[in-house]
C-alpha positions as CSV (number, residue, x, y, z in Angstrom):
1,M,10.9,-3.0,-4.2
2,G,12.5,-1.6,-7.0
3,C,15.0,-3.7,-7.1
4,G,16.3,-5.3,-10.7
5,D,17.6,-8.3,-10.9
6,P,17.6,-11.7,-8.6
7,A,20.5,-11.4,-6.7
8,E,19.1,-8.1,-5.6
9,A,15.4,-8.8,-4.4
10,K,17.1,-11.6,-2.4
11,A,20.0,-9.5,-1.2
12,K,17.2,-7.2,-0.2
13,I,14.7,-9.5,1.7
14,E,17.3,-11.1,3.4
15,E,18.1,-7.9,5.1
16,Q,14.1,-7.2,5.7
17,K,14.6,-10.7,7.9
18,R,17.3,-9.8,9.4
19,E,15.6,-6.2,10.7
20,A,12.2,-8.3,12.0
21,G,14.3,-10.6,14.1
22,I,11.8,-13.3,13.6
23,T,13.0,-16.8,14.6
24,D,9.7,-18.3,16.1
25,P,6.6,-17.3,14.2
26,K,3.5,-16.2,16.6
27,N,0.8,-15.2,13.8
28,L,0.5,-15.0,9.8
29,E,1.8,-11.6,9.8
30,E,5.2,-12.6,11.5
31,Q,5.6,-16.6,8.9
32,A,4.7,-14.3,6.3
33,I,7.4,-11.2,7.0
34,S,9.9,-14.0,8.1
35,L,9.7,-15.8,4.6
36,V,9.5,-12.8,1.6
37,G,10.1,-9.6,4.2
38,T,8.1,-6.7,4.7
39,D,7.8,-5.0,1.5
40,I,5.9,-7.9,-0.4
41,Y,4.1,-9.0,3.0
42,E,2.6,-5.3,2.9
43,K,2.1,-5.4,-1.2
44,L,1.1,-8.7,-1.8
45,I,-0.6,-10.6,1.3
46,K,-1.4,-8.2,3.9
47,G,-4.7,-6.8,2.3
48,Y,-5.6,-9.9,0.3
49,T,-5.1,-12.3,3.8
50,G,-7.3,-9.8,5.4
51,K,-10.2,-9.6,2.7
52,Q,-10.2,-13.1,2.4
53,W,-10.2,-14.6,6.6
54,G,-11.7,-10.7,7.3
55,R,-9.1,-11.0,10.3
56,P,-6.1,-9.0,10.8
57,C,-3.2,-11.3,9.4
58,T,-2.1,-10.9,13.7
59,E,-4.9,-13.2,14.4
60,L,-4.7,-15.9,11.8
61,P,-1.9,-19.1,12.4
62,A,0.9,-19.4,10.6
63,F,1.0,-22.0,8.9
64,I,-1.8,-20.6,6.2
65,I,1.0,-19.3,4.7
66,K,3.6,-21.5,5.2
67,R,2.5,-23.5,1.8
68,L,2.9,-20.7,-0.8
69,P,6.3,-20.9,-2.4
70,V,8.9,-18.2,-2.7
71,R,10.9,-18.2,-5.9
72,F,12.8,-15.6,-7.8
73,T,12.9,-16.5,-11.1
74,Y,9.8,-15.3,-13.3
75,D,7.6,-19.1,-12.9
76,N,4.0,-17.1,-11.8
77,N,2.8,-21.1,-11.0
78,Y,0.9,-20.3,-7.9
79,F,2.8,-23.9,-6.6
80,N,5.8,-26.2,-6.8
81,A,4.1,-29.1,-7.4
82,L,5.1,-31.1,-11.0
83,Y,2.0,-31.6,-11.9
84,Q,-1.0,-28.8,-12.0
85,G,-4.3,-28.9,-13.3
86,I,-7.7,-29.7,-13.1
87,P,-9.4,-33.1,-14.2
88,D,-9.8,-33.6,-18.3
89,G,-13.5,-32.1,-19.1
90,G,-13.5,-30.2,-15.3
91,Y,-14.6,-31.8,-11.7
92,T,-17.9,-32.3,-12.9
93,A,-17.0,-34.9,-15.2
94,M,-15.1,-37.1,-12.6
95,V,-17.7,-36.6,-10.4
96,E,-20.6,-38.0,-13.0
97,K,-18.4,-41.1,-13.9
98,M,-17.5,-41.9,-10.0
99,L,-21.4,-41.8,-9.5
100,E,-22.2,-44.0,-12.6
101,G,-25.1,-46.5,-11.7
102,I,-25.2,-45.2,-8.0
103,E,-28.1,-44.1,-6.4
104,V,-27.9,-40.4,-5.9
105,R,-30.5,-38.9,-3.5
106,L,-30.7,-34.5,-4.0
107,N,-32.5,-31.7,-1.9
108,V,-31.9,-34.3,0.9
109,D,-31.4,-33.2,4.7
110,Y,-28.9,-36.1,5.5
111,L,-28.5,-35.0,9.4
112,A,-32.9,-34.5,9.2
113,D,-33.1,-38.1,8.7
114,R,-29.9,-39.6,9.6
115,E,-31.5,-42.7,11.5
116,N,-32.8,-44.2,8.2
117,L,-30.1,-42.9,5.8
118,N,-27.5,-45.2,8.1
119,A,-29.8,-47.8,7.7
120,L,-28.7,-48.3,4.3
121,A,-25.5,-49.1,4.8
122,D,-22.8,-50.2,7.0
123,K,-20.0,-47.0,7.0
124,V,-21.4,-43.9,6.1
125,V,-19.4,-40.9,4.9
126,Y,-19.7,-37.4,6.4
127,T,-18.5,-34.3,4.8
128,G,-20.8,-31.7,6.1
129,P,-20.1,-29.3,8.8
130,V,-18.8,-31.2,11.8
131,D,-20.7,-28.7,14.4
132,A,-23.5,-29.3,13.0
133,Y,-23.1,-33.1,12.8
134,F,-23.4,-33.0,16.7
135,G,-26.1,-29.9,16.8
136,Y,-24.0,-27.1,17.6
137,R,-24.3,-28.8,21.3
138,L,-20.4,-27.6,22.1
139,G,-21.0,-24.5,20.1
140,A,-20.7,-23.0,16.4
141,L,-17.5,-22.9,15.0
142,Q,-16.8,-20.3,12.5
143,Y,-16.4,-20.1,8.8
144,R,-15.8,-17.9,5.6
145,S,-18.0,-17.7,2.8
146,V,-18.0,-17.3,-0.6
147,R,-20.4,-14.8,-2.9
148,F,-20.2,-15.1,-6.6
149,E,-21.1,-12.1,-8.7
150,T,-20.6,-13.7,-12.5
151,E,-20.8,-12.4,-15.5
152,V,-21.4,-13.2,-19.4
153,L,-18.6,-10.1,-21.7
154,D,-18.7,-9.7,-25.2
155,T,-15.1,-10.3,-25.4
156,D,-12.8,-13.3,-26.0
157,N,-10.6,-12.6,-23.8
158,Y,-11.1,-10.8,-20.3
159,Q,-8.3,-11.2,-18.3
160,G,-5.6,-13.6,-20.4
161,N,-5.5,-15.7,-17.1
162,A,-8.0,-18.5,-14.9
163,V,-7.4,-17.0,-12.0
164,V,-6.0,-12.7,-11.4
165,N,-5.6,-12.2,-7.3
166,Y,-6.5,-8.5,-6.4
167,T,-4.1,-8.2,-3.2
168,D,-4.7,-4.8,-2.2
169,A,-7.4,-4.0,0.6
170,E,-9.6,-1.4,-1.2
171,T,-10.6,-4.0,-3.7
172,P,-13.7,-5.6,-2.5
173,Y,-13.1,-8.6,-4.2
174,T,-10.6,-11.1,-4.0
175,R,-10.2,-12.6,-7.2
176,I,-11.5,-13.0,-10.6
177,I,-12.2,-16.4,-12.7
178,E,-11.8,-16.7,-16.3
179,H,-13.4,-20.1,-16.4
180,K,-12.6,-20.4,-20.1
181,H,-8.4,-20.8,-19.7
182,F,-8.9,-23.3,-17.4
183,A,-10.5,-25.8,-20.0
184,F,-8.4,-23.6,-23.5
185,G,-12.4,-22.4,-24.2
186,T,-12.3,-20.8,-27.6
187,Q,-15.6,-19.4,-27.3
188,P,-16.2,-15.7,-29.0
189,K,-17.7,-14.8,-25.5
190,T,-16.1,-15.7,-21.8
191,V,-17.5,-16.1,-18.4
192,I,-16.4,-14.4,-15.2
193,S,-16.8,-14.7,-11.3
194,R,-15.4,-12.4,-9.2
195,E,-15.3,-13.4,-5.5
196,Y,-16.2,-11.7,-2.0
197,S,-15.0,-13.6,0.8
198,T,-17.8,-13.1,3.8
199,E,-18.3,-14.0,6.8
200,W,-20.5,-17.2,7.7
201,H,-24.2,-17.0,9.4
202,Q,-26.4,-20.3,9.5
203,G,-28.1,-20.7,6.3
204,D,-24.6,-19.9,4.3
205,E,-23.0,-22.1,2.3
206,P,-20.1,-22.4,4.6
207,Y,-16.6,-22.6,2.0
208,Y,-13.4,-22.0,4.9
209,P,-12.4,-23.4,8.4
210,V,-10.7,-20.2,10.7
211,N,-8.2,-22.7,11.9
212,D,-7.1,-19.9,14.3
213,E,-6.7,-21.0,18.1
214,K,-10.4,-20.4,19.3
215,N,-11.5,-22.5,16.7
216,G,-8.8,-25.1,16.9
217,A,-9.8,-25.5,20.5
218,L,-12.9,-26.2,20.1
219,Y,-12.6,-28.3,17.0
220,A,-10.2,-30.3,18.9
221,K,-13.9,-31.0,21.4
222,Y,-16.2,-31.7,18.6
223,K,-13.0,-34.2,17.0
224,A,-13.4,-36.4,20.2
225,L,-17.3,-36.8,19.9
226,A,-16.1,-37.9,15.9
227,D,-13.5,-40.3,16.9
228,A,-16.0,-41.9,19.5
229,E,-18.3,-42.7,16.2
230,T,-17.8,-45.5,15.4
231,K,-20.2,-46.3,11.5
232,V,-19.3,-42.5,10.3
233,I,-16.6,-41.5,9.1
234,F,-15.4,-37.7,8.8
235,G,-13.8,-36.6,6.1
236,G,-13.0,-32.6,3.7
237,R,-12.8,-29.4,4.8
238,L,-15.6,-28.7,6.7
239,G,-15.7,-33.0,8.3
240,E,-12.5,-32.6,9.5
241,Y,-12.0,-28.5,9.8
242,K,-9.0,-28.1,7.9
243,Y,-8.0,-25.8,5.4
244,Y,-7.1,-28.3,2.7
245,D,-6.2,-28.1,-0.8
246,M,-8.4,-30.2,-3.8
247,D,-5.1,-32.5,-4.4
248,K,-4.9,-32.7,-0.4
249,V,-8.4,-33.5,0.2
250,I,-8.5,-36.4,-2.7
251,E,-5.1,-37.9,-1.3
252,A,-6.5,-37.8,2.3
253,A,-9.8,-39.5,0.5
254,L,-8.1,-42.2,-0.9
255,D,-5.9,-42.8,2.1
256,A,-9.4,-43.2,4.3
257,A,-10.6,-45.2,1.3
258,A,-7.3,-47.7,1.4
259,R,-7.9,-47.8,5.5
260,E,-11.2,-49.2,5.3
261,L,-11.4,-51.3,2.7
262,G,-7.4,-52.7,3.7
């Protein structure tokens, strides 16, 4: 934008928002322009979002972009949350402590043996795809998947940050993760992962629900079926077909536990 100070940047964005004249954003593109104007939308949001979701911004719901803050300071945090970070030692350590003393069965297909597995408990928490639970009887919901290319580099610091996003449409990956920066590692080498967003096909790992109008309408039908299941609690991004951030997933899990346990 070539703006020299925050006041100038703010004035330019307000001018672009006025020119766009969007009062009731109908899709992600309109929502983004109504928040940050056309220049920032074109440079930072349009290409990245198209890669991430495999769809133009005009076909995505407005709410996806609402969670991103707009700031006129040099604060480079992604969110405005007071506390940000990951569990001490990472999520693996946290989950290991949660599962301490609990029987864990790996490589088990719950859906293929649900009758026997359900008999083990009074309540079942299901966090897999909600449409798979019901045998895709109403049709398949759409998801996005992610492919990772990971390599070890003979340097102690590759990019100086845990995450760097590539917002242009031409770069095939969406971001590069440098894992050591999450935990302030001091190793002489570093591990990086490039993330490629891909369309999900059955057999792939589903990562993100595609919360557009068509999938939202189909999920509403699956939710009616899920609500009728008295023994099963559906949770998480896949079980609720909802684009959650990690802190919100944990909050929802704690709320569900409080409801169930009284």
